[in-house]
N, CA, C, O and the ligand as a Tripos MOL2 file, in Angstrom:
@<TRIPOS>MOLECULE
protein
  265   263    67     0     0
PROTEIN
NO_CHARGES

@<TRIPOS>ATOM
      1 N           0.8390   -1.1990    0.0000 N.3       1 MET1
      2 CA          0.0000    0.0000    0.0000 C.3       1 MET1
      3 C           0.8800    1.2580    0.0000 C.2       1 MET1
      4 O           1.7860    1.3990    0.8220 O.2       1 MET1
      5 N           0.6070    2.1200   -0.8930 N.am      2 ALA2
      6 CA          1.4180    3.3410   -1.0050 C.3       2 ALA2
      7 C           1.1580    4.2600    0.1720 C.2       2 ALA2
      8 O           0.0230    4.4540    0.6070 O.2       2 ALA2
      9 N           2.2200    4.8030    0.6560 N.am      3 ARG3
     10 CA          2.0660    5.7070    1.7860 C.3       3 ARG3
     11 C           1.7140    7.1070    1.2870 C.2       3 ARG3
     12 O           2.3110    7.6300    0.3460 O.2       3 ARG3
     13 N           0.7390    7.6800    1.9450 N.am      4 LYS4
     14 CA          0.2830    9.0100    1.5540 C.3       4 LYS4
     15 C           1.2930   10.0460    2.0220 C.2       4 LYS4
     16 O           1.7300   10.0370    3.1720 O.2       4 LYS4
     17 N           1.6460   10.9200    1.1260 N.am      5 ARG5
     18 CA          2.6040   11.9470    1.5140 C.3       5 ARG5
     19 C           1.8870   13.0660    2.2690 C.2       5 ARG5
     20 O           0.8460   13.5710    1.8470 O.2       5 ARG5
     21 N           2.4730   13.4180    3.3710 N.am      6 LYS6
     22 CA          1.8480   14.4510    4.2040 C.3       6 LYS6
     23 C           2.2250   15.8380    3.6940 C.2       6 LYS6
     24 O           3.4020   16.1620    3.5330 O.2       6 LYS6
     25 N           1.2240   16.6280    3.4500 N.am      7 THR7
     26 CA          1.4820   18.0030    3.0440 C.3       7 THR7
     27 C           1.2920   18.9220    4.2360 C.2       7 THR7
     28 O           0.7840   18.5270    5.2850 O.2       7 THR7
     29 N           1.7060   20.1290    4.0450 N.am      8 PHE8
     30 CA          1.5440   21.1060    5.1260 C.3       8 PHE8
     31 C           0.0630   21.3220    5.4250 C.2       8 PHE8
     32 O          -0.3200   21.5150    6.5790 O.2       8 PHE8
     33 N          -0.7610   21.2890    4.3910 N.am      9 ALA9
     34 CA         -2.2010   21.4750    4.5770 C.3       9 ALA9
     35 C          -2.7960   20.3410    5.4140 C.2       9 ALA9
     36 O          -3.6870   20.5660    6.2330 O.2       9 ALA9
     37 N          -2.2930   19.1180    5.2010 N.am     10 ASP10
     38 CA         -2.7690   17.9800    5.9890 C.3      10 ASP10
     39 C          -2.4670   18.1770    7.4610 C.2      10 ASP10
     40 O          -3.2930   17.8970    8.3310 O.2      10 ASP10
     41 N          -1.2580   18.6680    7.7200 N.am     11 LYS11
     42 CA         -0.8730   18.8830    9.1140 C.3      11 LYS11
     43 C          -1.7310   19.9510    9.7620 C.2      11 LYS11
     44 O          -2.1120   19.8400   10.9270 O.2      11 LYS11
     45 N          -2.0290   20.9790    8.9990 N.am     12 LEU12
     46 CA         -2.8960   22.0390    9.5170 C.3      12 LEU12
     47 C          -4.2740   21.4830    9.8410 C.2      12 LEU12
     48 O          -4.8460   21.7890   10.8870 O.2      12 LEU12
     49 N          -4.8000   20.6670    8.9390 N.am     13 ALA13
     50 CA         -6.1280   20.0910    9.1410 C.3      13 ALA13
     51 C          -6.1430   19.2100   10.3760 C.2      13 ALA13
     52 O          -7.1150   19.1960   11.1320 O.2      13 ALA13
     53 N          -5.0550   18.4720   10.5750 N.am     14 LYS14
     54 CA         -4.9980   17.5600   11.7080 C.3      14 LYS14
     55 C          -4.9600   18.3240   13.0260 C.2      14 LYS14
     56 O          -5.6450   17.9570   13.9800 O.2      14 LYS14
     57 N          -4.1650   19.3770   13.0780 N.am     15 SER15
     58 CA         -4.0710   20.1300   14.3240 C.3      15 SER15
     59 C          -5.3890   20.8250   14.6250 C.2      15 SER15
     60 O          -5.7280   21.0570   15.7860 O.2      15 SER15
     61 N          -6.1200   21.1540   13.5840 N.am     16 ARG16
     62 CA         -7.4190   21.7850   13.7870 C.3      16 ARG16
     63 C          -8.3960   20.7610   14.4040 C.2      16 ARG16
     64 O          -9.1930   21.1010   15.2790 O.2      16 ARG16
     65 N          -8.3210   19.5260   13.9410 N.am     17 GLU17
     66 CA         -9.1830   18.4790   14.4840 C.3      17 GLU17
     67 C          -8.8970   18.2360   15.9570 C.2      17 GLU17
     68 O          -9.8130   18.0340   16.7550 O.2      17 GLU17
     69 N          -7.6250   18.2570   16.3060 N.am     18 GLN18
     70 CA         -7.2500   17.9700   17.6900 C.3      18 GLN18
     71 C          -7.7440   19.0530   18.6350 C.2      18 GLN18
     72 O          -8.1230   18.7750   19.7720 O.2      18 GLN18
     73 N          -7.7370   20.2960   18.1520 N.am     19 ARG19
     74 CA         -8.2310   21.3800   18.9910 C.3      19 ARG19
     75 C          -9.7390   21.3000   19.1510 C.2      19 ARG19
     76 O         -10.2800   21.7440   20.1640 O.2      19 ARG19
     77 N         -10.4100   20.7480   18.1810 N.am     20 GLY20
     78 CA        -11.8530   20.6320   18.2460 C.3      20 GLY20
     79 C         -12.5260   21.7320   17.4640 C.2      20 GLY20
     80 O         -12.4360   22.9110   17.8050 O.2      20 GLY20
     81 N         -13.2060   21.3230   16.4040 N.am     21 GLU21
     82 CA        -13.9010   22.2790   15.5680 C.3      21 GLU21
     83 C         -15.3550   22.3240   16.0210 C.2      21 GLU21
     84 O         -15.9410   21.2880   16.3330 O.2      21 GLU21
     85 N         -15.9300   23.5060   16.0570 N.am     22 VAL22
     86 CA        -17.3150   23.6210   16.5070 C.3      22 VAL22
     87 C         -18.2360   23.7070   15.2970 C.2      22 VAL22
     88 O         -18.0070   24.4790   14.3670 O.2      22 VAL22
     89 N         -19.2910   22.8860   15.3390 N.am     23 CYS23
     90 CA        -20.2560   22.8620   14.2480 C.3      23 CYS23
     91 C         -21.0860   24.1430   14.2680 C.2      23 CYS23
     92 O         -21.6200   24.5080   15.3160 O.2      23 CYS23
     93 N         -21.2060   24.8310   13.1300 N.am     24 PRO24
     94 CA        -21.9910   26.0600   13.0900 C.3      24 PRO24
     95 C         -23.4960   25.8160   13.2100 C.2      24 PRO24
     96 O         -24.2540   26.7380   13.5110 O.2      24 PRO24
     97 N         -23.9300   24.5670   12.9720 N.am     25 THR25
     98 CA        -25.3540   24.2580   12.9970 C.3      25 THR25
     99 C         -25.8530   23.9480   14.4040 C.2      25 THR25
    100 O         -26.8450   24.5220   14.8520 O.2      25 THR25
    101 N         -25.1630   23.0360   15.1060 N.am     26 CYS26
    102 CA        -25.6430   22.6310   16.4280 C.3      26 CYS26
    103 C         -24.7950   23.2020   17.5580 C.2      26 CYS26
    104 O         -25.1760   23.1110   18.7250 O.2      26 CYS26
    105 N         -23.6400   23.7960   17.2200 N.am     27 GLY27
    106 CA        -22.8030   24.4250   18.2300 C.3      27 GLY27
    107 C         -21.9790   23.4560   19.0550 C.2      27 GLY27
    108 O         -21.3300   23.8560   20.0220 O.2      27 GLY27
    109 N         -21.9990   22.1660   18.6760 N.am     28 GLU28
    110 CA        -21.2200   21.1710   19.4040 C.3      28 GLU28
    111 C         -19.8440   21.0100   18.7870 C.2      28 GLU28
    112 O         -19.6280   21.3470   17.6230 O.2      28 GLU28
    113 N         -18.9190   20.4930   19.5750 N.am     29 THR29
    114 CA        -17.5940   20.2040   19.0480 C.3      29 THR29
    115 C         -17.6720   18.9960   18.1320 C.2      29 THR29
    116 O         -18.2300   17.9640   18.5050 O.2      29 THR29
    117 N         -17.1190   19.1200   16.9440 N.am     30 ILE30
    118 CA        -17.1370   18.0150   15.9880 C.3      30 ILE30
    119 C         -16.0340   17.0350   16.3470 C.2      30 ILE30
    120 O         -14.8670   17.4080   16.4620 O.2      30 ILE30
    121 N         -16.4240   15.7600   16.5230 N.am     31 LYS31
    122 CA        -15.4530   14.7380   16.8900 C.3      31 LYS31
    123 C         -15.1890   13.8300   15.6970 C.2      31 LYS31
    124 O         -16.1250   13.2600   15.1370 O.2      31 LYS31
    125 N         -13.9430   13.6890   15.3070 N.am     32 PRO32
    126 CA        -13.6250   12.7370   14.2540 C.3      32 PRO32
    127 C         -13.6180   11.3180   14.8130 C.2      32 PRO32
    128 O         -12.8190   11.0070   15.6960 O.2      32 PRO32
    129 N         -14.4990   10.4560   14.3100 N.am     33 ILE33
    130 CA        -14.5710    9.0760   14.7880 C.3      33 ILE33
    131 C         -14.4100    8.1260   13.6130 C.2      33 ILE33
    132 O         -14.6050    8.5030   12.4580 O.2      33 ILE33
    133 N         -14.0520    6.8860   13.9270 N.am     34 MET34
    134 CA        -13.9210    5.8840   12.8910 C.3      34 MET34
    135 C         -15.1100    4.9330   12.9520 C.2      34 MET34
    136 O         -15.3970    4.3430   13.9940 O.2      34 MET34
    137 N         -15.7940    4.7950   11.8240 N.am     35 VAL35
    138 CA        -16.9440    3.9030   11.7410 C.3      35 VAL35
    139 C         -16.5520    2.6720   10.9400 C.2      35 VAL35
    140 O         -16.0210    2.7810    9.8350 O.2      35 VAL35
    141 N         -16.8190    1.4930   11.5090 N.am     36 VAL36
    142 CA        -16.4950    0.2480   10.8220 C.3      36 VAL36
    143 C         -17.7920   -0.3930   10.3320 C.2      36 VAL36
    144 O         -18.6730   -0.7250   11.1250 O.2      36 VAL36
    145 N         -17.8930   -0.5600    9.0170 N.am     37 THR37
    146 CA        -19.0970   -1.1200    8.4270 C.3      37 THR37
    147 C         -18.8050   -2.4930    7.8510 C.2      37 THR37
    148 O         -17.9310   -2.6200    6.9940 O.2      37 THR37
    149 N         -19.5130   -3.5300    8.2990 N.am     38 PRO38
    150 CA        -19.3070   -4.8490    7.7000 C.3      38 PRO38
    151 C         -19.9200   -4.9140    6.3070 C.2      38 PRO38
    152 O         -21.0920   -4.5870    6.1220 O.2      38 PRO38
    153 N         -19.1280   -5.3340    5.3360 N.am     39 THR39
    154 CA        -19.6240   -5.4360    3.9620 C.3      39 THR39
    155 C         -19.2040   -6.7690    3.3600 C.2      39 THR39
    156 O         -18.2160   -7.3720    3.7810 O.2      39 THR39
    157 N         -19.9650   -7.2160    2.3740 N.am     40 VAL40
    158 CA        -19.6040   -8.4340    1.6550 C.3      40 VAL40
    159 C         -19.1480   -8.0450    0.2590 C.2      40 VAL40
    160 O         -19.8610   -7.3610   -0.4750 O.2      40 VAL40
    161 N         -17.9570   -8.4870   -0.0940 N.am     41 SER41
    162 CA        -17.4130   -8.1670   -1.4100 C.3      41 SER41
    163 C         -18.2200   -8.8630   -2.4950 C.2      41 SER41
    164 O         -18.4300  -10.0750   -2.4410 O.2      41 SER41
    165 N         -18.6730   -8.0920   -3.4810 N.am     42 GLU42
    166 CA        -19.4890   -8.6700   -4.5580 C.3      42 GLU42
    167 C         -18.6780   -9.6050   -5.4340 C.2      42 GLU42
    168 O         -19.2030  -10.5980   -5.9370 O.2      42 GLU42
    169 N         -17.4070   -9.2970   -5.6220 N.am     43 ARG43
    170 CA        -16.5730  -10.0890   -6.5150 C.3      43 ARG43
    171 C         -16.2080  -11.4450   -5.9100 C.2      43 ARG43
    172 O         -16.3520  -12.4820   -6.5570 O.2      43 ARG43
    173 N         -15.7340  -11.4250   -4.6610 N.am     44 SER44
    174 CA        -15.2420  -12.6690   -4.0620 C.3      44 SER44
    175 C         -16.2100  -13.2580   -3.0330 C.2      44 SER44
    176 O         -16.0740  -14.4170   -2.6410 O.2      44 SER44
    177 N         -17.1880  -12.4580   -2.5990 N.am     45 GLY45
    178 CA        -18.1110  -12.9400   -1.5820 C.3      45 GLY45
    179 C         -17.4950  -12.9510   -0.1970 C.2      45 GLY45
    180 O         -18.0920  -13.4560    0.7530 O.2      45 GLY45
    181 N         -16.3070  -12.3960   -0.0850 N.am     46 ALA46
    182 CA        -15.6150  -12.3810    1.2010 C.3      46 ALA46
    183 C         -16.2040  -11.3050    2.1060 C.2      46 ALA46
    184 O         -16.6340  -10.2420    1.6580 O.2      46 ALA46
    185 N         -16.2040  -11.6160    3.3610 N.am     47 PHE47
    186 CA        -16.7310  -10.7080    4.3680 C.3      47 PHE47
    187 C         -15.6060   -9.8040    4.8550 C.2      47 PHE47
    188 O         -14.5690  -10.2750    5.3210 O.2      47 PHE47
    189 N         -15.8220   -8.5320    4.7410 N.am     48 ARG48
    190 CA        -14.7710   -7.6220    5.2060 C.3      48 ARG48
    191 C         -15.3490   -6.3870    5.8910 C.2      48 ARG48
    192 O         -16.5430   -6.1020    5.8100 O.2      48 ARG48
    193 N         -14.4820   -5.6880    6.5480 N.am     49 PHE49
    194 CA        -14.9040   -4.4890    7.2490 C.3      49 PHE49
    195 C         -14.3810   -3.2540    6.5280 C.2      49 PHE49
    196 O         -13.1980   -3.1420    6.2080 O.2      49 PHE49
    197 N         -15.2840   -2.3570    6.2930 N.am     50 ARG50
    198 CA        -14.8900   -1.1140    5.6440 C.3      50 ARG50
    199 C         -14.7750   -0.0390    6.7190 C.2      50 ARG50
    200 O         -15.7110    0.1750    7.4890 O.2      50 ARG50
    201 N         -13.6600    0.6190    6.7720 N.am     51 ARG51
    202 CA        -13.4560    1.6590    7.7720 C.3      51 ARG51
    203 C         -13.5480    3.0310    7.1400 C.2      51 ARG51
    204 O         -12.9650    3.2850    6.0860 O.2      51 ARG51
    205 N         -14.2690    3.8930    7.7800 N.am     52 SER52
    206 CA        -14.3340    5.2600    7.2720 C.3      52 SER52
    207 C         -14.3020    6.2360    8.4350 C.2      52 SER52
    208 O         -14.8520    5.9740    9.5050 O.2      52 SER52
    209 N         -13.6610    7.3380    8.2090 N.am     53 HIS53
    210 CA        -13.5860    8.3730    9.2340 C.3      53 HIS53
    211 C         -14.7330    9.3490    9.0310 C.2      53 HIS53
    212 O         -14.9480    9.8640    7.9340 O.2      53 HIS53
    213 N         -15.4580    9.5880   10.1010 N.am     54 VAL54
    214 CA        -16.6280   10.4480   10.0280 C.3      54 VAL54
    215 C         -16.4840   11.5740   11.0310 C.2      54 VAL54
    216 O         -16.0160   11.3750   12.1520 O.2      54 VAL54
    217 N         -16.8890   12.7370   10.6180 N.am     55 ARG55
    218 CA        -16.9250   13.8560   11.5420 C.3      55 ARG55
    219 C         -18.2960   13.8560   12.1950 C.2      55 ARG55
    220 O         -19.3220   14.0020   11.5300 O.2      55 ARG55
    221 N         -18.2900   13.6880   13.5050 N.am     56 TYR56
    222 CA        -19.5230   13.4090   14.2170 C.3      56 TYR56
    223 C         -19.9230   14.5440   15.1610 C.2      56 TYR56
    224 O         -19.1140   15.0220   15.9560 O.2      56 TYR56
    225 N         -21.1910   14.9660   15.0570 N.am     57 CYS57
    226 CA        -21.7850   15.9040   16.0110 C.3      57 CYS57
    227 C         -23.2820   15.5840   16.0630 C.2      57 CYS57
    228 O         -23.7250   14.6000   15.4700 O.2      57 CYS57
    229 N         -24.0480   16.3940   16.7580 N.am     58 SER58
    230 CA        -25.4830   16.1110   16.9250 C.3      58 SER58
    231 C         -26.2310   16.0520   15.5900 C.2      58 SER58
    232 O         -27.2260   15.3380   15.4700 O.2      58 SER58
    233 N         -25.7590   16.7960   14.5930 N.am     59 CYS59
    234 CA        -26.4480   16.8580   13.3010 C.3      59 CYS59
    235 C         -26.5190   15.4960   12.6210 C.2      59 CYS59
    236 O         -27.5440   15.1580   12.0290 O.2      59 CYS59
    237 N         -25.4520   14.7120   12.6960 N.am     60 ASN60
    238 CA        -25.4410   13.4400   11.9740 C.3      60 ASN60
    239 C         -25.3590   12.2300   12.9110 C.2      60 ASN60
    240 O         -25.1400   11.1080   12.4530 O.2      60 ASN60
    241 N         -25.5320   12.4520   14.2180 N.am     61 ALA61
    242 CA        -25.4260   11.3570   15.1820 C.3      61 ALA61
    243 C         -26.4220   10.2370   14.8750 C.2      61 ALA61
    244 O         -26.0700    9.0580   14.9150 O.2      61 ALA61
    245 N         -27.6700   10.6120   14.5670 N.am     62 GLU62
    246 CA        -28.6940    9.5930   14.2960 C.3      62 GLU62
    247 C         -28.3610    8.8090   13.0440 C.2      62 GLU62
    248 O         -28.5880    7.6020   12.9740 O.2      62 GLU62
    249 N         -27.8200    9.5050   12.0570 N.am     63 GLU63
    250 CA        -27.4740    8.8600   10.8040 C.3      63 GLU63
    251 C         -26.3690    7.8200   10.9940 C.2      63 GLU63
    252 O         -26.3840    6.7550   10.3780 O.2      63 GLU63
    253 N         -25.4130    8.1540   11.8610 N.am     64 ILE64
    254 CA        -24.2760    7.2570   12.0640 C.3      64 ILE64
    255 C         -24.6690    6.0650   12.9300 C.2      64 ILE64
    256 O         -24.2510    4.9400   12.6530 O.2      64 ILE64
    257 N         -25.4610    6.2900   13.9690 N.am     65 PHE65
    258 CA        -25.7420    5.2300   14.9370 C.3      65 PHE65
    259 C         -27.1000    4.5800   14.7520 C.2      65 PHE65
    260 O         -27.6120    3.9790   15.6960 O.2      65 PHE65
    261 N         -27.6980    4.6740   13.5890 N.am     66 LYS66
    262 CA        -29.0040    4.0600   13.3740 C.3      66 LYS66
    263 C         -28.8620    2.5480   13.2230 C.2      66 LYS66
    264 O         -29.8580    1.8500   13.0330 O.2      66 LYS66
    265 ZN        -23.7480   19.7600   14.1380 Zn       67 ZN67
@<TRIPOS>BOND
     1     1     2 1
     2     2     3 1
     3     3     4 2
     4     3     5 am
     5     5     6 1
     6     6     7 1
     7     7     8 2
     8     7     9 am
     9     9    10 1
    10    10    11 1
    11    11    12 2
    12    11    13 am
    13    13    14 1
    14    14    15 1
    15    15    16 2
    16    15    17 am
    17    17    18 1
    18    18    19 1
    19    19    20 2
    20    19    21 am
    21    21    22 1
    22    22    23 1
    23    23    24 2
    24    23    25 am
    25    25    26 1
    26    26    27 1
    27    27    28 2
    28    27    29 am
    29    29    30 1
    30    30    31 1
    31    31    32 2
    32    31    33 am
    33    33    34 1
    34    34    35 1
    35    35    36 2
    36    35    37 am
    37    37    38 1
    38    38    39 1
    39    39    40 2
    40    39    41 am
    41    41    42 1
    42    42    43 1
    43    43    44 2
    44    43    45 am
    45    45    46 1
    46    46    47 1
    47    47    48 2
    48    47    49 am
    49    49    50 1
    50    50    51 1
    51    51    52 2
    52    51    53 am
    53    53    54 1
    54    54    55 1
    55    55    56 2
    56    55    57 am
    57    57    58 1
    58    58    59 1
    59    59    60 2
    60    59    61 am
    61    61    62 1
    62    62    63 1
    63    63    64 2
    64    63    65 am
    65    65    66 1
    66    66    67 1
    67    67    68 2
    68    67    69 am
    69    69    70 1
    70    70    71 1
    71    71    72 2
    72    71    73 am
    73    73    74 1
    74    74    75 1
    75    75    76 2
    76    75    77 am
    77    77    78 1
    78    78    79 1
    79    79    80 2
    80    79    81 am
    81    81    82 1
    82    82    83 1
    83    83    84 2
    84    83    85 am
    85    85    86 1
    86    86    87 1
    87    87    88 2
    88    87    89 am
    89    89    90 1
    90    90    91 1
    91    91    92 2
    92    91    93 am
    93    93    94 1
    94    94    95 1
    95    95    96 2
    96    95    97 am
    97    97    98 1
    98    98    99 1
    99    99   100 2
   100    99   101 am
   101   101   102 1
   102   102   103 1
   103   103   104 2
   104   103   105 am
   105   105   106 1
   106   106   107 1
   107   107   108 2
   108   107   109 am
   109   109   110 1
   110   110   111 1
   111   111   112 2
   112   111   113 am
   113   113   114 1
   114   114   115 1
   115   115   116 2
   116   115   117 am
   117   117   118 1
   118   118   119 1
   119   119   120 2
   120   119   121 am
   121   121   122 1
   122   122   123 1
   123   123   124 2
   124   123   125 am
   125   125   126 1
   126   126   127 1
   127   127   128 2
   128   127   129 am
   129   129   130 1
   130   130   131 1
   131   131   132 2
   132   131   133 am
   133   133   134 1
   134   134   135 1
   135   135   136 2
   136   135   137 am
   137   137   138 1
   138   138   139 1
   139   139   140 2
   140   139   141 am
   141   141   142 1
   142   142   143 1
   143   143   144 2
   144   143   145 am
   145   145   146 1
   146   146   147 1
   147   147   148 2
   148   147   149 am
   149   149   150 1
   150   150   151 1
   151   151   152 2
   152   151   153 am
   153   153   154 1
   154   154   155 1
   155   155   156 2
   156   155   157 am
   157   157   158 1
   158   158   159 1
   159   159   160 2
   160   159   161 am
   161   161   162 1
   162   162   163 1
   163   163   164 2
   164   163   165 am
   165   165   166 1
   166   166   167 1
   167   167   168 2
   168   167   169 am
   169   169   170 1
   170   170   171 1
   171   171   172 2
   172   171   173 am
   173   173   174 1
   174   174   175 1
   175   175   176 2
   176   175   177 am
   177   177   178 1
   178   178   179 1
   179   179   180 2
   180   179   181 am
   181   181   182 1
   182   182   183 1
   183   183   184 2
   184   183   185 am
   185   185   186 1
   186   186   187 1
   187   187   188 2
   188   187   189 am
   189   189   190 1
   190   190   191 1
   191   191   192 2
   192   191   193 am
   193   193   194 1
   194   194   195 1
   195   195   196 2
   196   195   197 am
   197   197   198 1
   198   198   199 1
   199   199   200 2
   200   199   201 am
   201   201   202 1
   202   202   203 1
   203   203   204 2
   204   203   205 am
   205   205   206 1
   206   206   207 1
   207   207   208 2
   208   207   209 am
   209   209   210 1
   210   210   211 1
   211   211   212 2
   212   211   213 am
   213   213   214 1
   214   214   215 1
   215   215   216 2
   216   215   217 am
   217   217   218 1
   218   218   219 1
   219   219   220 2
   220   219   221 am
   221   221   222 1
   222   222   223 1
   223   223   224 2
   224   223   225 am
   225   225   226 1
   226   226   227 1
   227   227   228 2
   228   227   229 am
   229   229   230 1
   230   230   231 1
   231   231   232 2
   232   231   233 am
   233   233   234 1
   234   234   235 1
   235   235   236 2
   236   235   237 am
   237   237   238 1
   238   238   239 1
   239   239   240 2
   240   239   241 am
   241   241   242 1
   242   242   243 1
   243   243   244 2
   244   243   245 am
   245   245   246 1
   246   246   247 1
   247   247   248 2
   248   247   249 am
   249   249   250 1
   250   250   251 1
   251   251   252 2
   252   251   253 am
   253   253   254 1
   254   254   255 1
   255   255   256 2
   256   255   257 am
   257   257   258 1
   258   258   259 1
   259   259   260 2
   260   259   261 am
   261   261   262 1
   262   262   263 1
   263   263   264 2
@<TRIPOS>SUBSTRUCTURE
     1 MET1         2 RESIDUE 1 A MET
     2 ALA2         6 RESIDUE 1 A ALA
     3 ARG3        10 RESIDUE 1 A ARG
     4 LYS4        14 RESIDUE 1 A LYS
     5 ARG5        18 RESIDUE 1 A ARG
     6 LYS6        22 RESIDUE 1 A LYS
     7 THR7        26 RESIDUE 1 A THR
     8 PHE8        30 RESIDUE 1 A PHE
     9 ALA9        34 RESIDUE 1 A ALA
    10 ASP10       38 RESIDUE 1 A ASP
    11 LYS11       42 RESIDUE 1 A LYS
    12 LEU12       46 RESIDUE 1 A LEU
    13 ALA13       50 RESIDUE 1 A ALA
    14 LYS14       54 RESIDUE 1 A LYS
    15 SER15       58 RESIDUE 1 A SER
    16 ARG16       62 RESIDUE 1 A ARG
    17 GLU17       66 RESIDUE 1 A GLU
    18 GLN18       70 RESIDUE 1 A GLN
    19 ARG19       74 RESIDUE 1 A ARG
    20 GLY20       78 RESIDUE 1 A GLY
    21 GLU21       82 RESIDUE 1 A GLU
    22 VAL22       86 RESIDUE 1 A VAL
    23 CYS23       90 RESIDUE 1 A CYS
    24 PRO24       94 RESIDUE 1 A PRO
    25 THR25       98 RESIDUE 1 A THR
    26 CYS26      102 RESIDUE 1 A CYS
    27 GLY27      106 RESIDUE 1 A GLY
    28 GLU28      110 RESIDUE 1 A GLU
    29 THR29      114 RESIDUE 1 A THR
    30 ILE30      118 RESIDUE 1 A ILE
    31 LYS31      122 RESIDUE 1 A LYS
    32 PRO32      126 RESIDUE 1 A PRO
    33 ILE33      130 RESIDUE 1 A ILE
    34 MET34      134 RESIDUE 1 A MET
    35 VAL35      138 RESIDUE 1 A VAL
    36 VAL36      142 RESIDUE 1 A VAL
    37 THR37      146 RESIDUE 1 A THR
    38 PRO38      150 RESIDUE 1 A PRO
    39 THR39      154 RESIDUE 1 A THR
    40 VAL40      158 RESIDUE 1 A VAL
    41 SER41      162 RESIDUE 1 A SER
    42 GLU42      166 RESIDUE 1 A GLU
    43 ARG43      170 RESIDUE 1 A ARG
    44 SER44      174 RESIDUE 1 A SER
    45 GLY45      178 RESIDUE 1 A GLY
    46 ALA46      182 RESIDUE 1 A ALA
    47 PHE47      186 RESIDUE 1 A PHE
    48 ARG48      190 RESIDUE 1 A ARG
    49 PHE49      194 RESIDUE 1 A PHE
    50 ARG50      198 RESIDUE 1 A ARG
    51 ARG51      202 RESIDUE 1 A ARG
    52 SER52      206 RESIDUE 1 A SER
    53 HIS53      210 RESIDUE 1 A HIS
    54 VAL54      214 RESIDUE 1 A VAL
    55 ARG55      218 RESIDUE 1 A ARG
    56 TYR56      222 RESIDUE 1 A TYR
    57 CYS57      226 RESIDUE 1 A CYS
    58 SER58      230 RESIDUE 1 A SER
    59 CYS59      234 RESIDUE 1 A CYS
    60 ASN60      238 RESIDUE 1 A ASN
    61 ALA61      242 RESIDUE 1 A ALA
    62 GLU62      246 RESIDUE 1 A GLU
    63 GLU63      250 RESIDUE 1 A GLU
    64 ILE64      254 RESIDUE 1 A ILE
    65 PHE65      258 RESIDUE 1 A PHE
    66 LYS66      262 RESIDUE 1 A LYS
    67 ZN67       265 GROUP 0 **** ****
């Protein structure tokens, strides 16, 4: 797997996440969380987990945890 090269912009984005970004809609701190979704590969039929990073606050909490 190729390693992603870190740019200065990436570092800025990361430090912003650590400080905590506030959602303009609900006023809560946006938390970056990792969501693991079990999926079945259509090609091989193998069972695997898909990981995605989601920015979580009250606005999308129901959508993520339904
Ligand atoms: Zn929100």
